[in-house]
C-alpha positions in Angstrom: -32.4 0.0 -12.7 -28.9 -0.8 -11.5 -26.2 -2.8 -13.4 -27.0 -5.9 -11.4 -30.6 -5.8 -12.6 -29.8 -5.7 -16.3 -29.7 -9.0 -18.3 -26.6 -10.0 -20.1 -27.2 -10.1 -23.8 -23.9 -11.5 -25.1 -23.3 -14.8 -26.8 -22.4 -17.5 -24.2 -20.3 -19.5 -26.7 -18.2 -16.4 -27.5 -17.8 -15.7 -23.8 -16.6 -19.2 -23.1 -14.1 -19.1 -25.9 -12.7 -15.7 -24.7 -12.3 -17.1 -21.2 -10.6 -20.2 -22.6 -8.2 -18.0 -24.6 -7.5 -15.9 -21.6 -6.7 -18.9 -19.4 -4.6 -21.0 -21.9 -1.7 -20.5 -24.2 -2.1 -21.1 -28.0 0.0 -24.3 -27.6 -2.3 -25.6 -24.8 -5.4 -24.9 -27.0 -3.9 -26.7 -30.0 -3.0 -29.7 -27.8 -6.5 -29.8 -26.2 -8.2 -29.7 -29.6 -5.8 -32.3 -31.0 -6.9 -34.7 -28.2 -10.4 -34.6 -29.7 -9.3 -35.2 -33.3 -9.8 -38.9 -34.2 -9.6 -38.5 -38.0 -6.9 -36.6 -39.9 -7.6 -32.9 -40.2 -5.8 -30.0 -41.8 -4.1 -27.4 -39.6 -6.7 -24.8 -40.6 -9.6 -26.8 -39.1 -7.7 -27.4 -35.9 -6.7 -23.7 -35.8 -10.3 -22.6 -36.0 -11.3 -24.9 -33.1 -8.3 -23.8 -31.0 -8.9 -20.1 -31.7 -5.4 -19.5 -33.2 -4.1 -18.7 -36.6 -3.4 -21.5 -39.1 0.4 -20.8 -39.0 0.4 -20.9 -35.1 -1.6 -24.2 -35.2 0.8 -25.6 -37.8 3.9 -24.7 -35.7 2.5 -26.3 -32.6 1.2 -29.3 -34.5 4.6 -29.9 -35.9 6.1 -29.9 -32.4 3.3 -32.2 -31.2 3.9 -34.6 -34.1 7.7 -34.5 -33.5 7.1 -35.5 -29.9 4.8 -38.4 -30.8 1.6 -36.7 -29.5 0.2 -36.4 -33.0 0.2 -38.5 -36.1 0.6 -36.9 -39.5 -0.7 -37.8 -43.0 0.9 -36.2 -46.0 -0.9 -38.2 -48.7 -3.3 -35.5 -49.6 -2.9 -31.8 -50.4 -0.8 -30.9 -47.4 -0.2 -32.2 -44.0 -3.1 -33.5 -41.9 -3.0 -34.3 -38.1 -4.8 -36.4 -35.5 -4.0 -37.5 -32.0 -1.7 -40.5 -31.8 -2.9 -43.8 -30.4 0.1 -43.9 -28.1 -0.8 -40.6 -26.5 -4.3 -41.8 -25.7 -3.0 -45.1 -24.4 -0.4 -43.4 -22.2 -3.0 -41.0 -20.8 -5.4 -43.9 -19.9 -2.5 -45.9 -18.3 -1.5 -42.8 -16.3 -5.2 -42.3 -15.2 -5.5 -45.9 -14.1 -2.2 -45.8 -12.3 -3.1 -42.6 -10.5 -6.7 -43.4 -9.6 -6.4 -47.1 -8.7 -4.2 -48.8 -6.1 -2.1 -51.8 -6.9 -4.7 -54.1 -5.2 -7.6 -52.4 -7.2 -5.7 -52.9 -10.4 -5.0 -56.6 -9.6 -8.7 -57.2 -8.9 -9.7 -55.4 -12.1 -7.3 -57.5 -14.1 -8.7 -60.6 -12.6 -12.3 -59.5 -13.4 -11.3 -58.7 -17.0 -9.6 -62.1 -17.4 -12.7 -63.8 -16.0 -14.9 -61.9 -18.6 -12.5 -62.8 -21.4 -12.5 -66.4 -20.3 -16.3 -66.4 -20.4 -16.3 -65.3 -24.1 -13.7 -68.0 -24.9 -15.8 -70.6 -23.2 -19.1 -69.4 -24.7 -17.8 -69.3 -28.3 -15.1 -71.9 -28.0 -12.5 -69.7 -29.6 -9.3 -68.1 -28.3 -9.9 -64.4 -29.3 -12.3 -62.1 -31.0 -10.6 -62.4 -34.3 -11.1 -66.1 -34.3 -14.8 -65.5 -33.5 -15.1 -63.1 -36.4 -13.7 -65.8 -38.7 -16.0 -68.5 -37.4 -19.3 -66.5 -37.4 -21.6 -66.4 -40.4 -23.2 -63.2 -41.4 -26.5 -64.0 -39.8 -25.3 -65.6 -36.6 -25.5 -64.0 -33.1 -22.2 -63.0 -31.7 -21.1 -60.0 -33.7 -21.7 -57.6 -30.9 -19.6 -59.8 -28.6 -16.6 -59.2 -30.9 -16.5 -55.5 -30.1 -17.2 -56.1 -26.4 -14.5 -58.7 -26.2 -12.0 -56.5 -28.0 -12.8 -53.7 -25.6 -12.1 -56.1 -22.6 -8.8 -57.1 -24.1 -7.8 -53.4 -24.7 -8.8 -52.6 -21.1 -6.8 -55.6 -19.9 -3.6 -54.4 -21.7 -4.1 -50.9 -20.2 -4.6 -52.2 -16.7 -1.6 -54.5 -16.9 0.5 -51.5 -18.1 -0.8 -49.4 -15.3 0.0 -52.1 -12.8 3.6 -52.5 -14.1 4.2 -48.8 -13.3 4.1 -49.7 -9.6 7.3 -51.7 -10.1 9.0 -49.4 -12.6 11.8 -47.1 -11.4 13.5 -45.4 -14.3 16.3 -44.2 -12.0 17.6 -47.7 -11.4 20.9 -48.5 -13.2 19.4 -51.6 -14.8 17.0 -49.4 -16.8 19.7 -47.1 -18.1 22.0 -47.9 -21.1 24.5 -45.7 -22.8 22.3 -45.3 -25.8 19.2 -44.5 -23.6 17.2 -47.3 -25.1 17.5 -49.7 -22.2 18.0 -53.4 -21.8 15.0 -54.4 -24.0 16.4 -52.4 -26.9 19.8 -54.1 -26.4 18.2 -57.6 -26.3 16.1 -57.2 -29.5 19.0 -55.5 -31.4 17.4 -52.0 -31.7 19.9 -49.5 -32.8 19.7 -45.8 -33.5 
């Protein structure tokens, strides 16, 4: 019996982890794991999933938190981490902008607005929060609240993706001496 005829007897999970480790840096693995973390976790738990030491995970998580990629919580016994909402939003905006043309985004925004208008008309309220206030505990409509909120979130993301078609950060009008831009100047934001 030749080598090709013998069955592999290894652990598939271990093989996949070893391949992942060979193809990625510790920083990349910590970042990838962090993208899946929706509730605060200690560095040790993230390290285990990322196949790195706890000190390596903590070092990379600190960098990711400093860059806004991760949120931190220091209210417990040590620092805990999770992905930041802004990171997920920016990734979704980038995906929409990359995958959809300007015209497709405009059509999608129109469709989302039509669906939102239908909820407003059906329930005679302006937004899902107003619906939640108006509904009694046993009334139909509670499922509509989460669906409506999802539509509004999608609309915000689609509008942001569409705005990227007109944004050129290299134009002088977007650059100010303190690097905050014209909006920061208008609202009085200072460093």
